[in-house]
LUMFIFI-116897 format. One record per residue (C-alpha): residue number from 1; x, y, z. Coordinates in Angstrom, 3 decimals, m for minus. Each point is the difference from the previous one (the first is absolute). Example, Ala and Ser with C-alpha at 12.3 -4.5 7.8 and 13.67 -1.06 7.14 Angstrom:
% LUMFIFI-116897
1,12.300,m4.500,7.800
2,1.370,3.440,m0.660
//
This chain:
% LUMFIFI-116897
1,108.533,110.423,61.292
2,3.699,0.155,m0.170
3,1.694,3.185,m1.482
4,2.838,m1.045,m1.887
5,2.122,2.328,m1.391
6,0.837,m0.216,m3.926
7,4.036,m0.425,0.006
8,1.834,2.631,m2.011
9,0.825,m1.331,m3.750
10,3.306,m0.618,m0.469
11,1.662,0.653,m3.371
12,1.283,m3.338,m1.733
13,2.037,m0.632,m2.589
14,m1.373,m1.725,m3.250
15,1.325,m3.296,1.675
16,m1.769,0.587,3.180
17,2.921,1.181,2.098
18,m0.252,2.910,2.284
19,1.153,3.353,m0.305
20,0.094,1.467,2.875
21,4.076,0.248,0.361
22,1.766,2.862,m0.418
23,1.297,0.863,m3.073
24,4.007,0.565,0.244
25,1.000,3.130,m2.239
26,3.567,m0.809,m1.603
27,2.539,2.857,0.611
28,3.191,0.190,m1.575
29,1.240,0.981,3.429
30,m0.655,m3.477,1.384
31,2.251,m1.305,m2.574
32,2.687,2.486,0.618
33,0.078,m0.891,3.871
34,0.122,m3.398,m0.808
35,3.066,0.630,m2.173
36,1.831,1.552,2.550
37,m0.757,m2.799,2.549
38,1.600,m2.060,m2.209
39,3.256,1.941,m0.466
40,0.253,0.708,3.705
41,m0.343,m3.779,0.802
42,2.701,m1.099,m2.664
43,2.368,2.746,1.547
44,m0.655,m0.637,3.216
45,0.796,m3.620,m0.335
46,3.275,0.983,m1.741
47,3.129,m0.753,1.909
48,1.279,3.694,0.630
49,2.230,m0.904,2.815
50,3.065,1.123,m1.346
51,2.829,m2.804,m1.057
52,m0.825,m3.906,1.213
53,1.979,m2.934,m0.851
54,m0.794,m3.690,0.908
55,2.887,m1.627,1.402
56,0.953,m3.589,1.505
57,m0.359,m1.162,3.310
58,3.912,m0.557,0.060
59,0.671,3.577,m1.373
60,m2.094,1.341,2.287
61,1.820,m1.837,3.321
62,3.535,1.576,m1.029
63,m1.637,3.518,m0.721
64,m1.681,m0.257,3.536
65,3.198,m0.875,1.548
66,1.586,2.945,m1.650
67,m2.312,1.955,1.713
68,m1.176,1.680,m3.343
69,m3.762,0.377,1.086
70,m1.536,2.511,1.849
71,m3.536,m1.714,0.747
72,m1.581,m3.423,m1.102
73,m4.088,m0.702,0.085
74,m0.582,m3.622,0.127
75,m3.277,m1.063,m1.452
76,m0.957,m3.110,1.781
77,m2.715,m1.252,m2.603
78,1.897,0.259,m2.813
79,3.399,m1.057,1.542
80,1.423,3.229,m1.598
81,2.597,2.640,1.468
82,0.063,3.245,m1.363
83,3.529,2.001,1.028
84,0.648,3.421,m0.726
85,3.512,0.569,m1.194
86,2.194,2.720,1.866
87,0.644,2.881,m2.402
88,3.864,m0.462,m0.255
89,m0.536,m3.343,m1.388
90,m2.454,0.468,m2.249
91,1.807,0.731,m3.165
92,2.116,m3.437,0.863
93,m3.061,m2.357,0.699
94,m2.281,2.021,m3.513
95,2.940,0.167,m2.013
96,m1.724,m2.536,m2.767
97,m3.643,1.332,0.857
98,m1.586,2.768,m2.140
99,m1.098,2.964,2.112
100,m3.747,1.408,0.376
101,m0.454,2.829,m2.368
102,0.334,3.581,2.102
103,m3.496,0.606,m0.784
104,m1.502,m2.775,1.743
105,2.355,0.647,3.290
106,m1.730,1.218,3.257
107,1.028,m0.334,3.443
108,m1.154,m3.449,m0.065
109,2.084,m0.763,m2.469
110,3.349,1.382,1.061
111,0.490,m3.279,1.791
112,1.802,m2.991,m1.782
113,m1.300,m3.131,0.902
114,0.995,m3.949,m0.253
115,m2.348,m2.849,0.019
116,1.139,m3.540,1.265
117,m2.625,m3.002,0.387
118,1.218,m1.305,3.168
119,m0.360,m3.908,0.864
120,m2.324,0.858,2.743
121,m0.235,2.804,2.718
122,1.392,m2.234,3.067
123,3.258,m0.923,m2.495
124,0.250,4.114,m0.314
125,m0.225,0.533,3.461
126,2.498,m2.597,0.951
127,2.166,1.759,m2.796
128,m0.681,3.583,1.667
129,0.822,m1.149,3.632
130,3.377,m1.483,m0.778
131,1.475,3.018,m2.033
132,m1.474,2.413,2.367
133,1.774,m1.979,2.968
134,3.049,0.673,m1.696
135,m0.936,3.569,m0.261
136,0.537,0.659,m3.921
137,m3.349,1.172,m0.437
138,m2.247,3.087,0.640
139,m2.841,m0.268,m2.174
140,m3.879,0.478,1.485
141,m1.670,m3.238,m0.528
142,m4.139,m0.131,0.003
143,m2.180,m2.467,m0.831
144,m3.251,m0.017,m2.150
145,m2.494,m2.633,m0.604
146,m0.501,1.253,m3.464
147,m2.794,0.852,m2.378
148,m3.202,m1.856,m0.596
149,0.446,m2.241,m3.428
150,m3.746,0.658,m0.717
151,0.835,3.669,m0.090
152,3.024,0.194,m2.055
153,m1.808,m2.287,m2.322
154,m3.161,2.306,m0.092
155,2.204,2.976,m0.385
156,1.958,m1.017,m2.846
157,m2.789,m1.195,m1.667
158,m1.820,3.142,0.463
159,0.845,1.798,m2.968
160,m1.008,m3.116,m2.469
161,m3.521,0.107,1.803
162,m0.480,3.527,m0.475
163,0.813,m0.106,m3.909
164,m2.019,m3.103,m0.363
165,m3.258,2.286,2.081
166,0.935,2.813,m2.367
167,m0.534,m2.014,m3.325
168,m2.963,m1.782,1.141
169,m1.588,3.330,1.064
170,0.918,1.617,m3.241
171,m1.110,m3.327,m2.263
172,m3.632,0.220,1.984
173,m0.387,3.823,m0.916
174,1.109,m0.573,m3.711
175,m3.109,m2.586,0.367
176,m2.297,1.923,1.049
177,0.244,m2.178,3.428
178,m1.115,m2.836,m2.180
179,1.853,m2.412,2.129
180,3.762,0.911,m0.559
181,2.178,m0.692,m2.869
182,m2.306,m2.720,m0.939
183,m2.991,2.012,m0.310
184,1.251,2.458,m2.463
185,m1.832,m1.806,m2.847
186,m3.504,0.304,1.547
187,m2.336,2.037,m1.238
188,m0.723,3.495,1.838
189,m3.678,0.384,m1.386
190,m2.303,1.434,2.623
191,m3.139,m2.144,0.076
192,m3.698,1.443,0.516
193,m3.029,m2.092,0.400
194,m3.774,1.020,0.981
195,0.585,m0.348,4.174
196,3.688,1.729,m0.083
197,m1.134,3.433,m1.236
198,m0.934,2.510,1.974
199,m1.174,3.027,m2.249
200,m0.794,m1.320,m3.497
201,0.215,1.663,m3.186
202,m2.888,m0.615,m2.139
203,m1.506,0.607,m3.405
204,m1.933,2.737,1.410
205,3.261,1.765,1.192
206,1.203,0.060,m3.704
207,m1.636,2.728,m1.810
208,0.272,m0.055,m3.991
209,1.717,m2.529,m1.747
210,m3.188,m1.552,m0.980
211,1.471,m1.995,m2.822
212,2.563,m1.280,1.890
213,m1.726,m0.685,3.332
214,m2.468,m2.098,m2.124
215,3.159,m2.133,m1.208
216,1.127,m0.836,3.459
217,m3.706,m0.299,1.694
218,m0.116,m2.810,m2.740
219,3.358,m1.437,1.180
220,m1.499,m0.349,3.623
221,m3.056,m1.325,m1.194
222,2.149,m2.671,m2.007
223,1.259,m1.197,3.537
224,m3.373,0.347,1.872
225,m2.217,m2.030,m2.647
226,2.567,m1.854,m2.145
227,m2.601,m2.443,m1.052
228,m2.132,2.732,m1.707
229,2.730,0.284,m2.399
230,1.594,m3.392,m0.137
231,m3.100,m1.783,m0.765
232,m0.293,1.741,m3.252
233,3.405,m1.131,m1.156
234,1.492,3.356,0.871
235,3.563,0.192,1.936
236,0.758,2.448,2.583
237,2.660,2.347,m1.003
238,3.341,m0.595,1.638
239,1.068,3.998,0.373
240,m0.890,3.288,m0.740
241,2.367,3.026,m0.275
242,m0.639,3.142,1.009
243,1.023,2.922,m2.201
244,m0.023,3.724,0.658
245,2.004,3.108,1.127
246,1.155,0.311,3.188
247,m2.714,1.264,2.498
248,m2.961,m1.156,m2.002
249,m1.284,m2.703,2.640
250,1.677,m3.384,m1.003
251,1.185,m1.092,3.257
252,m3.218,1.399,1.942
253,m1.971,m1.928,m2.786
254,2.078,m3.122,1.190
255,m0.894,0.521,3.828
256,m3.740,0.448,m0.935
257,0.434,m3.754,m1.668
258,1.523,m1.037,3.452
259,m2.699,1.461,2.266
260,m2.864,m1.468,m2.328
261,1.326,m3.347,m0.671
262,m0.308,m2.895,2.675
263,3.252,m1.556,m1.195
264,3.041,0.483,1.526
265,2.150,2.758,m2.034
266,4.074,0.167,m0.213
267,1.176,3.687,m0.412
268,3.787,0.722,m0.712
269,1.738,2.380,m2.460
270,2.256,m1.142,m2.625
271,3.034,1.061,1.698
272,m0.576,m2.618,2.534
273,1.561,m2.703,m2.110
274,3.016,2.138,m0.621
275,3.068,m0.818,2.675
276,3.713,0.048,m0.174
277,0.037,m3.953,0.131
278,m0.082,m2.175,m3.142
279,m3.112,m2.242,m0.452
280,m1.728,2.137,2.866
281,m2.540,1.519,m2.371
282,m0.741,m3.437,m1.789
283,m0.535,m1.405,3.480
284,m2.396,2.336,1.333
285,m2.033,m0.539,m3.170
286,m0.175,m3.184,0.588
287,m1.140,0.213,3.767
288,m2.502,2.481,m0.914
289,m1.584,m2.458,m2.334
290,0.355,m3.031,2.769
291,m1.869,2.478,2.151
292,m2.747,0.955,m2.488
293,m0.406,m3.656,m1.058
294,m0.577,m1.282,3.957
295,m2.526,2.878,0.284
296,m1.912,m0.027,m3.065
297,m2.247,1.250,m1.255
298,1.947,3.519,0.605
299,1.495,3.470,m1.768
300,3.455,1.063,m0.318
301,0.581,3.348,m0.536
302,3.165,1.099,m1.315
303,0.602,3.753,m0.174
304,2.824,1.935,m1.919
305,0.452,m3.521,m1.868
306,2.412,1.883,m2.799
307,2.499,m0.218,2.848
308,0.438,m3.787,m0.813
309,m2.011,m0.248,m3.462
310,2.112,2.357,m2.294
311,0.703,m1.090,m3.556
312,2.989,m2.880,0.103
313,2.842,0.678,m2.426
314,m1.137,4.048,m0.774
315,3.579,0.872,0.274
316,2.323,m2.852,m1.133
317,2.819,2.070,m0.145
318,0.469,0.459,3.816
319,m0.038,m2.500,2.927
320,m3.558,m0.449,1.006
321,m1.050,m1.495,3.406
322,m0.271,m3.543,m0.359
323,m1.572,0.080,3.442
324,m2.780,2.056,m0.827
325,m0.324,m2.043,m3.553
326,0.189,m3.234,2.194
327,m3.107,1.294,2.081
328,m2.015,0.802,m2.921
329,0.576,m3.227,m1.416
330,m1.096,m1.548,3.213
331,m3.138,2.143,m0.131
332,m1.014,m1.133,m3.508
333,0.440,m3.889,0.756
334,m2.069,0.676,2.996
335,m2.869,1.806,m1.601
336,m0.054,m2.981,m2.484
337,0.596,m2.637,2.561
338,m3.814,m0.266,1.495
339,m3.028,m1.090,m1.337
340,m2.225,2.838,m1.702
341,m2.854,m0.445,2.671
342,2.509,m0.639,2.917
343,m1.753,3.067,1.439
344,3.163,2.051,m0.074
345,m0.513,3.580,m1.094
346,3.366,2.347,m0.882
347,m0.840,3.547,0.370
348,2.901,2.413,m0.715
349,0.397,3.869,m0.993
350,2.561,2.175,m1.835
351,0.193,3.332,m1.237
352,2.426,m1.271,m2.520
353,m1.206,m2.476,m2.141
354,2.174,0.363,m3.061
355,2.897,m1.084,1.365
356,m1.775,m3.416,1.548
357,1.358,m3.343,m1.698
358,m2.215,m1.124,m2.543
359,m0.016,m3.683,1.352
360,m1.903,1.522,3.101
361,m2.859,1.814,m1.805
362,m0.645,m2.945,m2.246
363,m3.498,m1.823,0.111
364,0.021,m2.523,2.822
365,2.010,2.061,2.157
366,m1.522,3.159,0.425
367,m3.333,m0.303,m2.203
368,m1.150,3.482,1.086
369,1.555,3.257,m0.283
370,m1.891,2.758,1.848
371,0.469,3.504,m1.011
372,m0.216,2.402,3.073
373,m0.106,3.324,m1.678
374,m0.072,3.510,1.433
375,m3.474,0.533,0.854
376,m2.264,2.300,m1.977
377,m2.425,2.705,0.905
378,m2.954,m2.663,1.502
379,2.927,m1.979,1.756
380,1.586,3.027,1.746
381,m3.185,0.742,0.993
382,m0.853,m2.987,1.996
383,3.710,0.011,1.263
384,m0.600,3.444,1.463
385,m3.286,m1.533,1.469
386,2.021,m2.880,1.861
387,2.922,2.350,1.507
388,m2.728,2.467,0.988
389,m1.673,m2.637,2.395
390,1.947,1.173,3.036
391,0.596,3.853,m1.117
392,m1.958,2.736,1.524
393,m1.351,2.035,m3.253
394,m2.773,2.624,m0.072
395,m2.390,0.370,m2.868
396,2.629,2.213,m2.091
397,1.914,m3.286,m0.955
398,m1.356,m1.852,m2.881
399,1.782,m3.291,m1.354
400,m1.111,1.002,m3.813
401,1.842,3.101,0.379
402,2.919,m1.695,1.403
403,0.194,m2.800,m2.308
404,0.101,2.659,m2.970
405,2.684,1.670,1.947
406,2.511,m2.829,0.056
407,0.534,m1.503,m3.136
408,2.863,m2.470,m0.506
409,m0.405,m0.754,3.679
410,0.594,m3.401,1.330
411,m1.907,m1.842,3.014
412,3.083,0.910,2.559
413,m0.078,3.335,m1.428
414,m3.330,0.662,0.940
415,0.374,m1.245,3.040
416,2.732,2.165,0.694
417,m1.974,3.028,m0.982
418,m2.579,m0.876,2.688
419,2.512,m0.434,2.334
420,1.633,2.857,m0.987
421,m3.086,2.523,0.243
422,m0.961,m1.200,3.372
423,3.488,0.855,1.138
424,m0.498,3.474,m1.506
425,m3.462,0.542,1.663
426,1.611,m1.040,3.209
427,2.925,2.473,m0.179
428,m2.665,2.907,m0.651
429,m1.992,m1.106,3.291
430,m2.976,m1.171,m2.215
431,m2.679,m1.907,1.116
432,m1.076,m1.731,m3.520
433,2.457,m0.691,m3.064
434,m1.340,2.507,m2.775
435,0.450,m0.047,m3.715
436,2.534,3.094,0.445
437,2.063,m2.687,2.072
438,m0.328,m2.304,m2.701
439,1.272,2.308,m2.498
440,2.880,0.984,1.549
441,0.893,m3.757,0.861
442,m0.101,m0.690,m4.078
443,2.061,3.222,m0.524
444,2.523,m1.048,3.022
445,0.589,m3.906,m1.719
446,0.121,1.256,m3.662
447,1.992,2.963,0.390
448,1.774,m0.024,3.149
449,m0.093,1.956,3.355
450,m1.042,3.690,m0.311
451,2.742,2.271,0.822
452,m1.216,3.498,0.457
453,3.330,1.173,1.805
454,2.373,m0.984,m2.882
455,1.583,3.276,m0.686
456,m1.002,1.646,m3.930
457,0.689,3.526,m1.425
458,m2.427,1.570,m1.646
459,1.507,m0.416,m3.419
460,0.128,m4.134,0.552
461,m3.781,0.342,1.282
462,m0.862,2.015,m3.138
463,1.711,m2.167,m2.353
464,m1.864,m3.239,1.657
465,m3.133,1.756,m0.335
466,0.433,0.979,m3.652
467,1.177,m3.856,m0.582
468,m3.134,m1.584,2.127
469,m2.547,2.551,m1.882
470,1.687,m1.250,m3.346
471,m1.172,m3.293,0.805
472,m3.222,0.620,1.166
473,m1.035,2.355,m3.050
474,0.775,m2.412,m2.442
475,m1.732,m2.934,1.536
476,m2.897,2.257,m0.006
477,0.435,0.644,m3.406
478,0.497,m3.575,m1.549
479,m2.467,m2.765,m0.607
480,1.394,m3.228,1.570
481,2.078,1.501,2.732
482,m0.896,m1.000,3.581
483,m2.332,2.322,2.148
484,1.464,2.304,1.915
485,m0.692,m0.045,3.815
486,2.084,2.453,1.733
487,3.534,1.540,m0.873
488,2.631,1.009,3.048
489,3.009,1.942,0.392
490,0.644,m1.597,3.492
491,3.046,m2.364,m0.185
492,m0.651,m3.565,0.892
493,2.372,m2.501,0.201
494,3.082,0.757,m2.531
495,m2.395,1.978,m2.340
496,m0.752,3.966,0.494
497,m3.146,m0.014,m1.553
498,m2.819,m2.814,m1.258
499,m3.110,m0.162,m2.561
500,m2.252,m2.528,0.952
501,m2.175,m1.744,m2.249
502,m2.806,m2.625,m0.270
503,0.947,m2.370,m2.540
504,m2.562,m2.008,m2.121
505,0.236,m3.498,0.357
506,0.442,m1.431,m3.504
507,0.846,m3.363,m1.000
508,1.792,1.453,m3.317
509,1.366,2.779,m0.982
510,m0.606,1.904,m3.534
511,3.024,1.862,m1.708
512,m1.838,3.496,0.717
513,m0.146,m0.728,3.748
514,3.459,m0.185,0.285
515,0.913,2.921,m2.016
516,m2.257,2.337,2.345
517,1.148,m1.578,3.253
518,3.710,0.555,m1.627
519,m0.910,3.605,m0.770
520,m1.258,0.680,3.632
521,3.335,m1.586,1.363
522,1.792,2.363,m1.819
523,m2.024,3.079,0.687
524,2.260,0.858,3.027
525,3.039,0.221,m1.888
526,m1.788,2.239,m2.894
527,m1.273,2.304,2.596
528,3.402,0.505,1.010
529,1.476,0.466,m3.223
530,m2.795,2.382,m1.097
531,m0.869,2.152,3.148
532,3.517,m0.050,1.629
533,2.454,m0.283,m2.869
534,1.846,m2.564,1.890
535,m0.454,m3.562,0.873
536,0.938,m1.944,3.326
537,0.557,m2.998,1.328
538,m3.586,m0.340,1.243
539,m1.117,m1.675,m2.805
540,2.233,m3.361,0.226
541,m2.482,m2.335,1.002
542,m2.581,1.429,m2.839
543,2.672,m0.654,m2.410
544,0.904,m3.701,1.470
545,m3.805,m0.974,m0.506
546,m0.459,1.793,m3.476
547,3.152,m1.950,m1.188
548,m0.877,m3.524,1.099
549,m3.584,0.278,m1.214
550,1.281,1.204,m3.922
551,2.610,m2.743,0.164
552,m2.859,m2.552,0.774
553,m2.104,1.486,m2.630
554,2.881,m0.510,m2.602
555,1.396,m3.149,1.444
556,m2.988,m1.712,1.502
557,m3.348,1.077,m1.567
558,1.338,0.568,m3.402
559,m1.488,3.417,m0.033
560,2.554,1.449,m2.109
561,m0.307,1.663,m3.174
562,3.638,m1.098,m1.612
563,m0.141,m3.722,2.267
564,m4.036,m0.969,m0.130
565,m1.102,m3.215,1.194
566,3.464,m1.165,1.701
567,0.251,m1.320,3.712
568,3.303,m0.761,1.515
569,m1.233,m0.893,3.515
570,0.988,m3.648,0.936
571,m3.120,m1.236,1.829
572,1.698,m3.051,0.922
573,2.670,1.857,2.162
574,2.815,m0.903,m1.333
575,1.069,3.452,m0.759
576,1.678,m1.143,m3.121
577,3.335,m0.463,2.273
578,2.338,2.136,m0.813
579,m0.768,1.042,m3.680
580,m2.651,2.189,m1.087
581,m2.474,m1.487,m2.618
582,0.561,2.720,m2.640
583,3.126,1.573,m1.807
584,1.671,3.058,0.782
585,m2.014,2.159,m3.182
586,m3.044,m1.138,1.844
587,1.145,1.401,3.439
588,0.975,3.413,m1.781
589,m3.281,m0.453,m1.791
590,m1.786,m0.252,3.660
591,1.592,2.750,1.638
592,m0.988,2.417,m2.845
593,m3.573,m1.097,0.211
594,0.322,0.270,3.695
595,1.232,3.832,m0.194
596,m2.482,0.844,m2.488
597,m3.194,m1.287,1.707
598,1.509,2.188,2.923
599,1.049,2.837,m1.940
600,m3.625,0.091,m1.562
601,m2.071,m0.141,3.406
602,2.527,2.633,1.270
603,m1.055,2.700,m2.482
604,m3.175,m0.981,0.402
605,0.091,0.578,3.551
606,1.177,3.650,m0.532
607,m2.477,0.875,m2.577
608,m2.848,m0.754,2.360
609,1.741,1.952,2.606
610,0.482,2.654,m2.351
611,m3.812,m0.234,m0.504
612,m1.018,0.333,3.758
613,2.849,2.260,0.973
614,m2.489,2.268,1.921
615,m1.473,m2.905,1.745
616,3.055,m1.758,0.985
617,1.314,3.412,1.622
618,m3.080,0.407,1.729
619,0.346,m3.739,1.367
620,3.720,0.181,0.944
621,m1.109,3.652,2.163
622,m2.548,m2.279,1.823
623,2.355,m2.774,0.435
624,2.400,2.487,1.750
625,m2.386,1.667,1.878
626,m2.096,m3.451,1.427
627,2.424,m2.644,m0.634
628,m2.501,m2.399,m0.542
629,m2.627,0.370,m2.736
630,m2.516,m2.404,m1.037
631,m2.202,m0.964,m3.271
632,m2.277,2.551,0.808
633,2.402,3.000,m0.413
634,1.171,m1.475,m3.144
635,m3.732,0.147,m1.013
636,m0.285,3.876,0.990
637,2.972,0.682,m2.275
638,m0.438,m1.936,m2.901
639,m3.952,m0.737,0.096
640,m1.255,m3.916,0.091
641,2.245,m2.491,m1.420
642,m1.127,m0.938,m3.727
643,0.807,m4.024,1.163
644,m1.587,m1.051,2.989
645,0.247,m3.577,1.389
646,m2.493,m1.929,1.914
647,2.946,0.051,2.548
648,m0.097,4.061,m0.158
649,m3.449,0.203,0.545
650,m0.010,m2.199,3.511
651,2.948,2.132,0.826
652,m1.810,3.253,m0.567
653,m2.988,m1.199,1.668
654,2.196,m1.260,2.984
655,1.624,3.496,0.382
656,m2.736,2.406,m0.399
657,m3.621,m2.056,1.063
658,m1.675,3.288,m0.149
659,m0.112,0.077,m3.837
660,m1.903,m2.767,m0.252
661,m2.871,1.382,2.396
//
């Protein structure tokens, strides 16, 4: 039995060509070297031999008879004599010749030569022998065979060759190696097929996103079993647009489609169509769809399609990019240019759907718009399970608790939390990643790096403690404020202190809930005003958030007493150009209403703090002593919170499990 070793597989590109060659990385230093060589070659080929003059054979004979040359060189092959003029006769012979500039002169250029074409070397020998016999000449004569004609031609043509080579090289670089200047219009799409992927991403790797995943699973099923849908008279949709905030998993979802489908998958970015040359983008669109038709059924995925799909003519007063619009026009044409059941489905992703052209979103092009939103509680729990597969954790880590501690986090943020927790545990020489590591990772991502070494005076620490205690006290005493997790006066990032909450995940927010949130945000400034008799710059972020929220209540939500049921928000993304959708009188009314709402909540915050002054001072003293306090400390000082949400109950169970025994 023969024992044959299996040959090692070689990487191949989609056309079957080997990719074993070493990739040459372009470096600007090579370009600089080529330019220096070109300049030197031109400089060395420039005749720098001082004064030079071509004369006739008869004139040369007369000058030679008058013994005005110090030496002569006879080039036999060219039948040329180069004679060096004696210094005392230079001005006479070269009186009508422009002298070489002084910055070109060197030791070799101090001589002045005349060049003459002789009838033949034999004729020159006869002439020289005759005048030498008469004793009228003392010039030294030497003979040279002359240079190679091919070498001379090569030296003279070298600068032109170098210029052409550099031009071709740069054109190949700009075209991405697509065959020189004629490959600029080639598509840059990467092709993935079933046999070409080493590590696939499947739908099992995509946690959460159940509705979006169901939509794209149906797209894959269209391509696997087209007859199942066409037999009933249905048409396979041409395209699906994935819309959602950054980091929610749009590209990951497309990779899962590529991993699940048994068809070729073309992947590229919207910026790959953009080029400095006119017409290149449209050419690449045509080439992409030509390749797709050859490999149908297949899937085309265009990431960040807003790079070429922006609405046309949005700002008519400015010069728009005609090249981008031509690319978009070609894309629209190609999406309408093939049949409904041709087996080509286009997936695209963007987080700026509001700026896309309406013609791109109409039925028949992108038939479906799949919203990939931020994950909710259940989705975050599933995402944590996926990212914790390769992380060594102990029994203290609970995915339910982690999911509740990360509201508003995207899938990318959760992956970052898991990675940061593992790094923190490794930094502390732990063998397992524990719950505290995950909490520190969340704090690190949200608040920034902890800066215990930052120098603060006692008065500053006391002011920070009173400020943060004001937030904590009012959030504990108001019904709709977010449940408190912990309060710290340890500086993190740019913040000198912070209060951490677990916000309730609500689909709608009432007027009372917004009021309680604003009152809690103003609690820090109110505490400084009441108990210190002065205010500081520490409330700048709180005031910014309160002002934006009050403005949104008046202008967007219609929650104002004097401007009820009015909304000045432009959902089309036009933002009304340079004009406001309301008059100057209304603008003043809006300002008055915003100020009234903020003033009411500020006075309410001061009243609540006065009613709970003793507890606030006790909380501030505890902060100065411990630097970090938790919800248990607030419960010890103020008693149980009257309004307890489901999140608060789970949080208390996780923090003190012995209470439930």
